[in-house]
TIDOGU-199869 format. One record per residue (C-alpha): z, x, y. Coordinates in Angstrom, 3 decimals. Example, Ala and Ser with C-alpha at 12.3 -4.5 7.8 and 13.67 -1.06 7.14 Angstrom:
<tilums>
       up     east    north
    7.800   12.300   -4.500
    7.140   13.670   -1.060
</tilums>
This chain:
<tilums>
       up     east    north
   50.421   34.652   34.796
   50.388   30.859   34.421
   50.110   29.589   30.842
   47.069   27.274   30.625
   47.820   26.072   27.085
   50.654   23.562   27.320
   50.675   22.423   23.675
   49.618   24.358   20.603
   49.861   22.818   17.132
   48.936   25.388   14.498
   48.687   24.721   10.750
   51.296   21.938   10.892
   52.073   19.941    7.753
   54.742   17.392    6.969
   54.962   16.732    3.238
   57.143   14.170    1.526
   57.876   13.488   -2.127
   55.937   10.323   -3.043
   55.380    9.504    0.633
   52.687    9.986    3.170
   52.556   12.935    5.538
   50.166   15.163    7.467
   48.432   18.341    6.431
   47.155   21.400    8.323
   46.995   19.855   11.782
   45.424   22.245   14.302
   44.787   21.501   17.972
   45.827   22.595   21.441
   45.959   20.992   24.890
   45.467   22.649   28.256
   47.178   21.853   31.517
   45.802   18.710   33.176
   44.129   17.212   30.084
   44.529   13.568   29.073
   43.871   13.479   25.327
   43.488   10.256   23.354
   45.026   10.297   19.875
   43.397    7.793   17.512
   43.805    6.843   13.885
   44.244    3.817   11.633
   47.728    2.571   10.767
   49.467    5.105    8.544
   47.074    7.916    9.468
   49.798   10.262   10.730
   49.834    9.710   14.505
   53.520    8.846   14.802
   54.549   11.607   12.386
   52.554   14.137   14.417
   54.001   12.960   17.737
   57.549   13.055   16.367
   57.020   16.657   15.294
   55.563   17.570   18.686
   58.552   16.024   20.466
   61.097   17.654   18.152
   62.324   14.525   16.359
   60.929   15.815   13.060
   60.647   19.359   11.742
   57.315   20.300   10.124
   57.246   21.473    6.521
   54.786   24.215    7.481
   53.199   25.469   10.670
   54.282   25.979   14.264
   54.422   23.976   17.496
   54.719   25.637   20.896
   55.234   23.944   24.262
   54.163   26.007   27.273
   54.637   29.160   25.204
   58.036   28.126   23.765
   58.379   27.693   20.002
   59.841   24.325   19.031
   61.462   26.024   16.009
   62.989   28.972   17.887
   63.799   27.347   21.242
   64.087   23.602   20.522
   66.231   22.695   23.545
   64.116   24.561   26.090
   60.899   23.254   24.507
   62.127   19.630   24.611
   62.951   20.002   28.295
   59.226   20.425   28.906
   58.345   17.136   27.152
   58.472   13.538   28.315
   58.227   10.981   25.490
   57.543    7.250   25.665
   57.711    5.673   22.201
   55.959    2.356   21.542
   59.287    0.583   22.141
   60.819    2.112   25.311
   64.330    3.572   24.743
   66.121    1.263   27.196
   69.684   -0.050   27.484
   69.130   -3.731   28.391
   72.591   -4.293   29.918
   72.236   -1.458   32.427
   70.651   -1.734   35.858
   67.492    0.239   36.563
   69.262    2.721   38.843
   72.213    3.178   36.460
   69.849    3.791   33.551
   67.842    6.404   35.458
   71.080    8.075   36.562
   72.122    8.203   32.899
   68.767    9.777   31.940
   69.079   12.312   34.774
   72.446   13.413   33.355
   71.008   13.657   29.827
   68.112   15.735   31.126
   70.446   18.141   32.931
   68.818   17.495   36.287
   71.065   19.220   38.852
   73.363   16.753   40.648
   72.025   17.779   44.056
   68.486   16.820   42.983
   69.184   13.599   41.082
   69.123   11.125   43.976
   65.885   12.563   45.367
   64.186   12.696   41.981
   65.222    9.146   41.001
   63.959    7.884   44.356
   60.596    9.612   43.864
   60.138    8.146   40.391
   61.128    4.640   41.505
   58.575    4.783   44.308
   55.827    6.254   42.153
   56.219    3.626   39.427
   56.541    0.677   41.793
   60.162   -0.129   40.966
   61.330   -0.559   44.559
   63.526   -3.622   44.922
   64.359   -3.615   41.185
   67.009   -0.873   41.289
   69.962   -3.285   40.942
   68.348   -5.587   38.396
   69.562   -5.733   34.807
   66.867   -4.289   32.578
   67.104   -7.233   30.160
   65.935   -9.599   32.916
   62.713   -7.685   33.641
   59.232   -8.409   32.296
   57.711   -6.227   29.595
   55.433   -4.634   32.178
   58.406   -3.493   34.248
   60.189   -2.283   31.101
   57.149   -0.117   30.355
   57.359    1.253   33.894
   61.017    2.128   33.344
   60.061    3.780   30.043
   57.511    5.892   31.898
   60.112    6.620   34.580
   62.538    8.101   32.041
   59.695   10.124   30.522
   58.696   11.805   33.817
   62.091   11.955   35.551
   62.598   15.637   34.718
   58.992   16.492   35.700
   57.853   17.633   32.230
   54.744   19.678   31.511
   53.712   17.454   28.578
   53.807   13.652   28.355
   53.559   12.028   24.918
   52.824    8.304   25.201
   52.754    6.065   22.113
   50.889    2.770   22.684
   51.968    2.524   26.345
   50.035   -0.729   26.979
   50.936   -2.496   23.725
   51.821   -6.161   24.257
   51.086   -6.235   27.984
   49.014   -8.854   29.768
   45.656   -7.819   31.332
   47.118   -7.296   34.820
   49.960   -5.159   33.463
   47.499   -3.133   31.347
   45.425   -2.310   34.439
   48.560   -1.251   36.337
   49.897    0.969   33.526
   46.476    2.579   32.999
   46.314    3.415   36.683
   49.783    4.966   36.484
   48.752    7.079   33.486
   45.624    8.211   35.323
   47.758    9.295   38.276
   50.266   11.039   35.996
   47.390   12.975   34.427
   46.811   14.690   37.770
   50.073   16.624   37.427
   50.926   16.427   33.736
   49.251   17.066   30.393
   49.123   13.732   28.538
   48.821   12.976   24.814
   48.068    9.258   24.556
   48.175    7.319   21.290
   46.487    3.927   21.381
   44.682    1.357   19.229
   42.710    0.126   22.249
   39.517    2.154   22.004
   38.128    1.268   25.471
   41.347    2.780   26.843
   40.161    6.173   25.591
   36.890    5.933   27.541
   38.781    4.713   30.606
   41.550    7.328   30.686
   40.817   10.335   28.500
   38.672   13.432   28.898
   39.077   14.300   25.212
   39.761   12.457   21.959
   41.373   13.429   18.652
   40.914   11.230   15.569
   43.303   11.612   12.647
   42.637   10.143    9.219
   44.329   10.744    5.907
   46.830   13.056    7.597
   44.133   15.404    8.932
   42.262   15.800   12.216
   38.707   14.656   11.495
   37.270   14.819   15.019
   38.032   16.613   18.297
   35.742   16.293   21.296
   34.862   14.678   24.607
   34.280   10.894   24.402
   30.854   11.026   26.056
   29.611   13.712   23.648
   30.928   12.319   20.368
   28.112    9.857   19.805
   25.405   12.513   20.137
   27.221   14.947   17.849
   27.846   12.237   15.222
   24.384   10.672   15.311
   22.261   11.412   12.256
   19.114   10.038   13.908
   17.773    9.609   17.426
   17.351    5.975   18.479
   15.886    4.476   21.624
   15.441    0.829   22.599
   12.356   -0.184   24.580
   10.905   -3.201   26.279
    7.130   -2.845   26.536
    4.571   -5.168   28.081
    1.559   -5.653   25.852
    0.285   -7.390   22.716
    3.045   -7.412   20.127
    1.094   -6.157   17.098
   -0.694   -3.488   19.102
    2.487   -2.176   20.721
    4.311   -1.996   17.400
    1.402   -0.214   15.743
    1.115    2.345   18.544
    4.841    3.114   18.508
    4.842    3.546   14.739
    1.979    6.057   14.938
    3.686    8.380   17.449
    4.488   11.767   15.815
    8.201   12.097   15.067
    8.859    8.352   14.836
   10.522    7.297   11.604
   10.617    3.526   12.027
   10.102    0.781   14.591
   12.089   -2.456   14.471
   11.475   -5.421   16.698
   14.562   -6.727   18.477
   15.412  -10.286   19.376
   12.922  -11.870   17.017
   14.292  -13.443   13.860
   12.542  -12.208   10.797
   10.547   -9.637   12.749
    8.878   -6.998   10.673
    9.691   -3.303   10.679
    6.901   -0.808   11.143
    6.709    2.675    9.660
    4.405    5.495   10.784
    0.900    5.362    9.378
   -2.048    7.703    9.376
   -3.899    7.529   12.720
   -6.820    5.125   12.521
   -9.568    3.947   14.763
   -8.376    1.524   17.400
   -8.868   -1.998   15.945
  -10.586   -4.758   17.791
   -7.345   -6.690   17.960
   -6.120   -4.286   20.638
   -8.431   -6.042   23.062
   -5.955   -8.906   23.413
   -6.528  -11.694   25.858
   -4.864  -11.605   29.291
   -2.075  -14.001   28.425
   -0.968  -11.921   25.431
   -1.045   -8.747   27.523
    1.432  -10.261   29.953
    4.014  -10.719   27.173
    6.601   -8.062   26.366
    8.143   -6.864   23.122
   11.598   -5.353   22.595
   11.942   -2.719   19.889
   14.309   -0.134   18.449
   12.591    3.154   17.654
   14.274    5.545   15.224
   13.092    9.116   15.043
   12.715   11.341   12.024
   15.946   13.344   11.956
   17.357   13.838   15.453
   14.112   14.533   17.296
   13.975   13.235   20.880
   10.811   11.115   20.962
   11.141    9.577   24.433
    8.540   11.770   26.098
    6.025   11.201   23.294
    6.593    7.443   23.498
    6.093    7.462   27.266
    2.771    9.326   27.151
    1.388    7.262   24.256
    2.199    3.932   25.922
    0.930    5.159   29.303
   -2.336    6.233   27.662
   -2.749    2.749   26.189
   -1.728    1.115   29.484
    1.282   -0.657   27.986
    3.953   -0.482   30.731
    7.517    0.418   29.704
    9.793   -2.132   31.378
   13.019   -0.605   30.024
   14.009    2.404   27.937
   17.528    3.263   26.803
   18.820    5.838   24.389
   21.107    4.175   21.850
   24.195    5.995   20.619
   27.215    5.287   18.469
   30.075    3.634   20.313
   33.592    5.021   19.981
   34.314    2.030   17.740
   31.383    2.995   15.472
   32.571    6.608   15.297
   36.138    5.531   14.561
   35.050    3.256   11.707
   32.665    5.879   10.350
   35.439    8.470   10.143
   38.231    6.208    8.872
   36.616    4.235    6.061
   38.264    3.910    2.670
   35.664    6.335    1.285
   36.876    9.015    3.704
   40.449    8.461    2.631
   39.522    8.673   -1.048
   37.608   11.930   -0.581
   40.512   13.438    1.365
   42.906   12.400   -1.378
   40.702   13.935   -4.050
   40.436   17.227   -2.169
   44.168   17.487   -1.591
   45.151   16.510   -5.130
   42.759   19.161   -6.332
   45.046   21.753   -4.758
   47.886   20.651   -6.997
   50.009   19.690   -3.991
   51.388   16.427   -2.724
   48.625   14.246   -1.233
   49.158   13.748    2.464
   47.506   10.708    3.966
   49.471    9.232    6.726
</tilums>
């Protein structure tokens, strides 16, 4: 039976004396996933990736690659991994073809398959016509392509990519992202990046590490809803400003109403229902105006339907309605503030063990 779980990291810690590390990392990746790995500088991303790829041994815990223990079968497990560090491991005085031949030998690719496999990788990564060029003479974008080529040459099950688009120009970034997307069709990819839009573009899942611990694991399009403490919706409504704001504030479940795009605009809070004031009979010119507002619910109650029916009843047309949610940037900052680090440190020091924030 085919193993669906390609990577399993269970209870992994890396502790140092008077240095940063990681503590109790737990996650797994299934075949075909592209997982974004986020965290502030020093959060533990590189340490974790080095343990996954076998360059570091964990202090505690286990790592398995396609069912093979990295501790018990390190050579066989490494053969299933392709690794692209932030700085590609290139020999600048070699030609592209000579370098890939060298990597094929290191990876124990059978001699009868090397020429075919090198040709396939060169074509897939757009390196045709560059085979005889000295690596030193190539642009950074092409060097990244060669780094990816060495990572996939042996057709690994798991690709670990550390900042693969770092330092590239916009055109090169687009090209490398497209290559990663294509590689994700046949490989499981763990992608570390500081470029948060890259996660939304490429990944179907995101992990955030902070203080040496995984603080979030989920799908990018679901994170905002799971992290939101309140329900917010922005509206543009045609009608008299004061009347619209008052009606919105009186809808059951609404916590506050804030006018958008008007400097110094007042906020409205729910009030006890009252008789409709005479001011609601605004003149025709006022009724043609529109007001933009942000409505925040009490708790996480969805108030869109209630807002629609109330405004329809009062004949105030809704010109636009959009549910607002936390961006990935908001979530990242929320989970990686200094307060989060301090609380993690306090919890770990309370165990009497070395604090592990990295």
